[in-house]
C-alpha positions as CSV (number, residue, x, y, z in Angstrom):
1,M,-19.4,56.3,1.4
2,T,-23.0,54.9,2.1
3,E,-24.3,58.4,2.5
4,G,-23.0,59.6,-0.8
5,R,-24.2,56.5,-2.6
6,F,-27.9,56.9,-1.5
7,A,-27.9,60.8,-1.2
8,D,-29.3,61.2,-4.7
9,Y,-32.3,58.9,-4.0
10,G,-35.7,60.5,-4.2
11,R,-38.6,60.7,-6.5
12,P,-38.1,59.1,-9.9
13,R,-37.4,61.4,-12.8
14,R,-40.3,61.8,-15.1
15,V,-40.2,60.1,-18.4
16,D,-41.9,61.4,-21.6
17,G,-43.2,58.7,-23.7
18,G,-42.4,55.9,-21.4
19,L,-44.4,52.7,-21.4
20,R,-47.3,53.2,-19.1
21,A,-49.4,50.1,-17.8
22,R,-52.9,50.2,-19.2
23,S,-54.3,49.3,-15.8
24,T,-54.7,52.4,-13.6
25,R,-55.9,50.6,-10.5
26,G,-56.4,47.2,-9.2
27,A,-54.9,44.1,-10.7
28,I,-52.6,44.1,-13.8
29,G,-53.4,41.7,-16.5
30,V,-56.4,40.8,-18.5
31,S,-55.8,37.5,-20.2
32,W,-55.5,34.1,-18.4
33,W,-51.9,33.8,-19.5
34,S,-50.8,37.2,-18.3
35,R,-52.6,36.7,-14.8
36,R,-51.2,33.3,-14.6
37,F,-47.7,34.7,-15.2
38,L,-48.0,37.0,-12.2
39,E,-49.6,34.3,-10.1
40,V,-46.6,32.2,-10.7
41,L,-44.3,35.0,-9.5
42,E,-46.5,35.7,-6.5
43,S,-46.2,32.0,-5.7
44,F,-42.5,32.4,-5.4
45,A,-43.1,34.8,-2.4
46,L,-42.4,37.8,-4.7
47,G,-45.9,39.3,-4.2
48,T,-45.0,42.0,-1.7
49,R,-41.9,42.8,-3.8
50,L,-43.8,43.0,-7.0
51,T,-46.1,45.7,-5.6
52,R,-43.0,48.0,-5.2
53,G,-42.9,48.4,-8.9
54,R,-46.5,48.7,-9.7
55,A,-46.4,52.5,-9.3
56,Y,-43.4,52.6,-11.6
57,A,-45.2,50.6,-14.2
58,R,-48.3,52.9,-14.0
59,A,-46.2,56.1,-14.0
60,G,-44.5,55.1,-17.3
61,Q,-41.0,54.9,-15.9
62,V,-40.1,51.9,-18.2
63,V,-38.5,53.4,-21.1
64,R,-38.1,50.3,-23.3
65,L,-39.1,46.6,-23.1
66,D,-37.8,44.1,-25.6
67,V,-38.7,40.4,-25.6
68,H,-36.0,38.0,-27.0
69,P,-35.8,34.2,-26.9
70,G,-34.6,33.4,-23.4
71,R,-34.5,36.9,-22.1
72,V,-36.3,40.2,-21.7
73,D,-34.3,43.4,-21.7
74,A,-35.8,46.7,-20.2
75,V,-34.6,50.3,-19.5
76,V,-36.2,51.8,-16.4
77,Q,-35.8,55.4,-15.3
78,G,-35.3,55.8,-11.6
79,S,-34.3,58.7,-9.4
80,R,-30.8,59.1,-11.0
81,P,-30.1,60.7,-14.4
82,R,-29.0,57.5,-16.0
83,P,-31.7,54.9,-16.4
84,Y,-31.2,51.3,-15.1
85,Q,-30.6,48.3,-17.3
86,V,-32.9,45.3,-16.4
87,R,-32.6,41.8,-17.7
88,V,-34.8,38.9,-16.9
89,A,-33.5,35.6,-18.4
90,L,-35.5,32.3,-18.7
91,P,-33.9,29.3,-20.6
92,P,-35.8,28.8,-23.9
93,F,-36.8,25.3,-25.0
94,P,-34.4,23.3,-27.0
95,V,-34.8,22.9,-30.7
96,D,-35.8,19.2,-30.4
97,L,-38.3,19.9,-27.7
98,W,-39.9,22.6,-29.9
99,A,-40.1,20.1,-32.6
100,R,-42.1,17.7,-30.3
101,I,-44.4,20.6,-29.2
102,E,-45.0,21.7,-32.8
103,A,-46.0,18.1,-33.8
104,E,-48.3,17.8,-30.9
105,L,-50.0,21.1,-31.7
106,A,-50.3,20.3,-35.3
107,A,-51.9,16.9,-34.5
108,Q,-54.8,18.5,-32.6
109,A,-57.0,20.8,-34.8
110,F,-58.2,22.6,-31.7
111,F,-54.8,23.8,-30.7
112,S,-53.9,24.7,-34.3
113,A,-57.1,26.6,-35.0
114,R,-56.8,28.7,-31.8
115,L,-53.2,29.6,-32.2
116,L,-53.7,30.4,-36.0
117,A,-56.4,32.7,-34.8
118,G,-54.0,34.4,-32.4
119,D,-55.2,33.0,-29.2
120,L,-53.7,30.8,-26.5
121,P,-56.1,28.2,-25.1
122,A,-55.9,27.5,-21.4
123,E,-55.3,23.8,-22.2
124,L,-52.0,24.7,-23.8
125,E,-50.2,25.1,-20.2
126,E,-51.3,21.5,-19.4
127,L,-50.2,20.1,-22.8
128,L,-46.8,21.7,-22.6
129,A,-46.3,20.5,-19.0
130,A,-46.9,16.9,-20.1
131,L,-44.3,17.3,-22.8
132,G,-41.7,18.6,-20.1
133,A,-41.9,22.1,-21.4
134,P,-43.6,24.3,-18.6
135,L,-45.0,27.5,-20.2
136,F,-44.1,29.3,-17.1
137,P,-41.1,29.2,-14.8
138,A,-41.4,26.3,-12.4
139,A,-39.2,27.9,-9.6
140,V,-37.7,31.4,-8.8
141,A,-34.3,29.8,-9.6
142,D,-35.4,29.4,-13.3
143,L,-35.4,33.3,-13.6
144,E,-32.1,35.1,-13.8
145,Q,-33.0,38.6,-12.6
146,H,-30.5,41.5,-12.8
147,C,-30.8,45.3,-12.5
148,S,-27.9,47.8,-12.6
149,C,-29.3,49.7,-9.6
150,P,-27.7,49.5,-6.3
151,D,-30.7,48.0,-4.5
152,A,-29.9,44.5,-3.2
153,A,-33.5,43.5,-3.1
154,V,-34.5,41.0,-5.8
155,P,-36.7,41.9,-7.5
156,C,-36.2,45.7,-6.9
157,K,-38.9,48.0,-8.1
158,H,-37.3,48.3,-11.5
159,L,-37.5,44.6,-12.0
160,A,-41.0,44.5,-10.6
161,A,-42.1,47.3,-13.0
162,T,-40.6,45.2,-15.8
163,F,-42.6,42.2,-14.8
164,Y,-45.8,44.1,-14.8
165,L,-45.2,45.6,-18.2
166,L,-44.1,42.2,-19.4
167,A,-47.5,40.8,-18.2
168,E,-49.3,43.5,-20.2
169,A,-47.1,42.8,-23.2
170,F,-48.2,39.2,-23.0
171,D,-51.8,40.6,-23.0
172,A,-51.2,42.6,-26.1
173,D,-49.4,39.7,-27.9
174,P,-49.8,36.3,-26.4
175,F,-47.1,35.0,-28.9
176,A,-44.5,37.2,-26.9
177,L,-44.7,34.6,-24.1
178,L,-43.8,31.8,-26.6
179,H,-41.2,33.9,-28.2
180,W,-39.6,34.3,-24.8
181,R,-39.6,30.4,-24.6
182,G,-37.8,30.3,-27.9
183,R,-40.1,30.3,-30.8
184,S,-41.4,33.5,-32.6
185,R,-45.0,33.9,-33.8
186,D,-44.1,33.8,-37.5
187,D,-41.9,30.6,-37.1
188,L,-44.5,28.7,-35.0
189,L,-47.5,29.4,-37.2
190,A,-45.6,28.7,-40.4
191,R,-44.4,25.3,-38.9
192,L,-48.0,24.5,-37.8
193,R,-49.3,25.2,-41.4
194,E,-46.7,23.1,-42.8
195,L,-47.4,20.2,-40.5
196,R,-51.1,20.6,-41.0
197,A,-50.8,20.7,-44.7
198,T,-48.8,17.6,-45.0
199,G,-50.7,15.7,-42.4
200,S,-47.5,14.6,-40.8
201,G,-46.1,15.2,-37.3
202,H,-42.6,15.0,-38.6
203,V,-41.7,17.4,-41.5
204,G,-38.2,18.6,-41.8
205,G,-37.4,18.3,-38.0
206,P,-34.5,16.6,-36.1
207,P,-34.9,12.8,-36.3
208,G,-36.9,11.4,-33.4
209,A,-37.8,15.0,-32.3
210,S,-41.6,14.7,-32.5
211,A,-43.5,12.8,-30.0
212,T,-46.3,12.0,-32.4
213,A,-44.1,11.3,-35.4
214,R,-43.7,7.7,-36.5
215,Q,-40.9,6.4,-38.7
216,P,-42.2,4.5,-41.8
217,D,-40.2,1.4,-40.9
218,A,-41.8,1.3,-37.4
219,P,-45.7,1.2,-37.9
220,T,-47.8,1.2,-34.7
221,A,-51.2,-0.1,-33.7
222,G,-53.7,0.9,-36.3
223,A,-50.9,2.0,-38.9
224,Q,-51.4,1.2,-42.5
225,T,-49.1,-1.4,-43.9
226,A,-48.1,-2.5,-47.5
227,G,-50.9,-2.3,-50.0
228,A,-53.3,-0.3,-47.8
229,P,-54.4,3.3,-48.5
230,T,-52.7,5.9,-46.4
231,A,-52.9,9.6,-45.8
232,D,-51.0,10.0,-49.1
233,G,-53.1,7.4,-51.0
234,P,-52.6,3.8,-51.7
235,T,-49.1,2.4,-51.8
236,S,-47.6,-0.2,-54.1
237,D,-47.0,-3.7,-52.9
238,G,-43.9,-4.2,-51.0
239,D,-43.8,-0.5,-49.7
240,V,-44.7,0.4,-46.2
241,G,-46.9,3.6,-46.2
242,L,-47.1,6.3,-43.6
243,P,-49.7,5.9,-40.9
244,A,-53.0,7.6,-41.7
245,A,-53.4,11.0,-40.0
246,G,-56.2,13.3,-39.4
247,A,-59.5,12.5,-41.3
248,A,-57.8,9.5,-42.9
249,R,-57.8,7.6,-39.7
250,V,-61.7,7.5,-40.0
251,L,-62.1,7.3,-43.8
252,T,-59.5,4.6,-44.5
253,D,-61.5,1.7,-43.6
254,L,-64.8,2.8,-45.1
255,P,-66.0,0.9,-48.3
256,A,-66.2,2.9,-51.5
257,P,-70.0,3.7,-52.0
258,P,-71.7,3.3,-55.3
259,L,-71.3,6.4,-57.6
260,A,-75.1,7.3,-57.6
261,E,-75.1,7.3,-53.8
262,A,-71.9,9.2,-53.7
263,V,-73.4,11.9,-55.9
264,D,-76.4,12.1,-53.7
265,R,-74.3,12.3,-50.5
266,F,-71.7,14.4,-51.9
267,W,-72.1,17.3,-49.4
268,L,-72.9,14.9,-46.4
269,P,-70.1,13.6,-44.1
270,P,-69.2,9.9,-44.5
271,V,-69.5,9.5,-40.7
272,P,-71.2,11.6,-38.0
273,L,-69.3,14.7,-37.2
274,P,-68.3,15.1,-33.5
275,D,-69.8,17.8,-31.4
276,R,-68.4,21.2,-32.1
277,P,-66.1,22.4,-29.5
278,P,-67.2,25.7,-27.7
279,S,-66.2,28.6,-29.7
280,L,-65.1,32.0,-28.4
281,A,-67.0,35.0,-29.5
282,S,-64.5,37.1,-31.4
283,R,-63.7,40.6,-30.0
284,P,-63.6,43.8,-32.0
285,D,-59.9,44.3,-31.1
286,L,-58.9,40.7,-32.1
287,L,-56.6,42.2,-34.8
288,L,-54.8,44.5,-32.4
289,R,-54.2,41.6,-30.0
290,Q,-52.5,39.7,-32.7
291,L,-50.3,42.6,-34.0
292,G,-49.0,43.6,-30.6
293,A,-48.1,47.1,-29.2
294,P,-47.1,49.6,-32.0
295,A,-43.6,51.1,-31.8
296,P,-43.0,54.0,-29.5
297,A,-42.4,56.1,-32.6
298,I,-45.9,55.9,-33.7
299,G,-47.6,56.1,-30.4
300,G,-46.7,53.0,-28.5
301,P,-49.2,51.0,-26.3
302,G,-51.2,54.3,-25.9
303,L,-52.1,54.2,-29.6
304,A,-53.2,50.5,-29.3
305,E,-55.4,51.4,-26.4
306,R,-57.1,54.3,-28.3
307,L,-57.6,52.1,-31.4
308,R,-59.0,49.4,-29.1
309,Q,-61.6,51.8,-27.6
310,A,-62.5,53.0,-31.0
311,Y,-63.0,49.3,-32.2
312,R,-65.2,48.6,-29.3
313,Q,-67.4,51.6,-30.0
314,L,-67.7,50.6,-33.7
315,G,-68.5,47.1,-32.7
316,E,-71.3,48.3,-30.4
């Protein structure tokens, strides 16, 4: 029975139009988040097992790779006629936890600006960890790995190939990592814009969900009270206003200057501006990174790589 079960093992069947790793040699992963993802897997003593699937990933044996909230589904062609079904599950963050995360991100312009620009700052991992929402799996038990192949090793080479292609998918679209954790790119950015526009850390979310949100009936130290101007303007006597947020925290206590001086200083800041944080030089292929890999029907990752090279040549 064992002989018949493994008799058809051999070289993997060639796949036309499969997902092929962009890296042809050396390490896989360009961005800090994709490299960090693979480093975490290697820390689980999966390093030697992961290398089994590197050749599969570079040969284009992964037929399909789909990222969903809480799971990754893949189809990998092996030596048998029927491809193997692969699934890697990771519990997504609960809704109330995502509300806290969004409130924290919206409260800091640095994170909002970087995310809205299609980038994941390295500081994001530390912020999420402080909120009890680790960006990457904390233990191998957090990952539910399944492959329909008869190989008892976990991960098998089909799972390992999926991990490598998943890391490159995170390179192409960093929001795929957050989507895996339960929040799509469109939903996250729309929520950040909403919170930033209102200057509130609690807009339409579950009660008590945001770590930075403050209820109007529970003002904290420095919060504006009755009759004082707030982020929404002065309040009437007897009403408790929302705490000042953003620039209002600095501007609230400043006296109103004379009109003549206000005209002369119209374009000047009322208080010294902080030093600008270091900015990243934008790359010519930034738009491609935000859009993610094209669908296989129009060329797949191969098309994105050709466009990326063309953009770099034009940028030079």
